[in-house]
C-alpha positions as CSV (number, residue, x, y, z in Angstrom):
1,M,0.0,0.1,0.0
2,E,2.9,2.3,0.6
3,A,3.9,2.2,-3.0
4,T,0.3,3.2,-4.1
5,T,0.1,6.1,-1.7
6,E,3.5,7.4,-2.9
7,L,2.4,7.2,-6.4
8,K,-0.9,8.8,-5.6
9,N,1.0,11.7,-3.7
10,A,3.3,12.0,-6.8
11,L,0.4,12.1,-9.1
12,D,-1.4,14.7,-6.9
13,R,1.8,16.9,-7.0
14,L,2.0,16.6,-10.8
15,K,-1.6,17.8,-11.1
16,I,-0.8,20.8,-8.8
17,T,2.1,21.5,-11.0
18,K,-0.1,21.2,-14.1
19,R,-2.6,23.6,-12.7
20,T,0.1,26.1,-11.7
21,L,1.6,25.9,-15.2
22,E,-1.8,26.4,-16.7
23,K,-2.4,29.5,-14.7
24,K,1.0,30.8,-15.6
25,I,0.3,30.2,-19.3
26,S,-3.0,31.8,-19.2
27,S,-1.6,34.9,-17.4
28,G,1.1,35.2,-20.0
29,K,-1.4,35.0,-22.7
30,N,-3.6,37.6,-21.1
31,E,-0.4,39.8,-20.7
32,I,0.2,39.4,-24.4
33,L,-3.3,40.4,-25.3
34,K,-3.0,43.6,-23.0
35,L,0.4,44.4,-24.6
36,Q,-0.9,43.8,-28.1
37,A,-3.8,46.2,-27.4
38,N,-1.3,48.8,-26.1
39,Y,0.8,48.3,-29.2
40,R,-2.3,49.0,-31.4
41,E,-3.0,52.2,-29.4
42,I,0.5,53.3,-29.7
43,Q,0.6,52.5,-33.4
44,N,-2.6,54.3,-34.1
45,S,-1.1,57.3,-32.3
46,I,2.0,57.2,-34.4
47,D,-0.1,56.9,-37.5
48,T,-2.1,60.0,-36.4
49,L,1.1,61.9,-35.6
50,N,2.6,61.1,-38.9
51,E,-0.6,62.2,-40.8
52,T,-0.6,65.4,-38.8
53,I,3.1,66.1,-39.6
54,K,2.7,65.4,-43.2
55,S,-0.2,67.9,-43.3
56,D,1.9,70.4,-41.4
57,E,4.8,69.9,-43.7
58,E,2.5,70.5,-46.7
59,H,1.1,73.6,-45.1
60,L,4.5,74.9,-44.4
61,V,5.7,74.4,-47.9
62,T,2.5,76.4,-49.0
63,L,3.1,79.1,-46.4
64,L,6.8,79.6,-47.5
65,Q,5.7,79.9,-51.2
66,T,3.2,82.5,-50.1
67,I,5.9,84.2,-48.1
68,E,8.4,84.2,-51.0
69,Q,5.7,85.5,-53.5
70,T,4.6,88.3,-51.1
71,D,8.2,89.3,-50.4
72,K,8.9,89.5,-54.3
73,G,5.6,91.4,-54.6
74,Y,6.6,93.9,-51.8
75,T,10.2,94.3,-53.3
76,Q,8.6,95.0,-56.7
77,L,6.3,97.5,-55.2
78,I,9.0,99.3,-53.3
79,D,11.2,99.4,-56.5
80,S,8.2,100.8,-58.5
81,A,7.6,103.4,-55.8
82,K,11.3,104.4,-56.0
83,T,11.1,104.7,-59.7
84,L,7.9,106.7,-59.5
85,I,9.3,109.1,-56.9
86,K,12.5,109.5,-59.2
87,I,10.3,110.3,-62.1
88,I,8.2,112.7,-60.2
89,S,11.3,114.4,-58.8
90,Q,12.8,114.8,-62.2
91,N,9.6,116.2,-63.6
92,N,9.5,118.7,-60.7
93,L,13.1,119.8,-61.5
94,M,12.2,120.3,-65.1
95,N,9.1,122.3,-64.2
96,D,11.1,124.5,-61.8
97,R,13.7,125.1,-64.4
98,N,11.2,125.9,-67.0
99,N,9.2,128.4,-64.7
């Protein structure tokens, strides 16, 4: 009988170890699911940020073009105003000489 008792005890210990391992495996799988969910959230955030950055970069390019065009227009306006002032001054000089 002693051998059967030892065998039964060994079998019980193996069953306890089996349950412990099953719980550990289940816990590990649950942790993987949580991490995968977190990963998806992080990936979604990264995707959103990448889209925002791309949009902002496109907007920046447009803004830089607008600034460049506006600056050129301003420079042309100033040059035209200087030319006009020069012409008016020359006309005034001629008128003063003729009078």
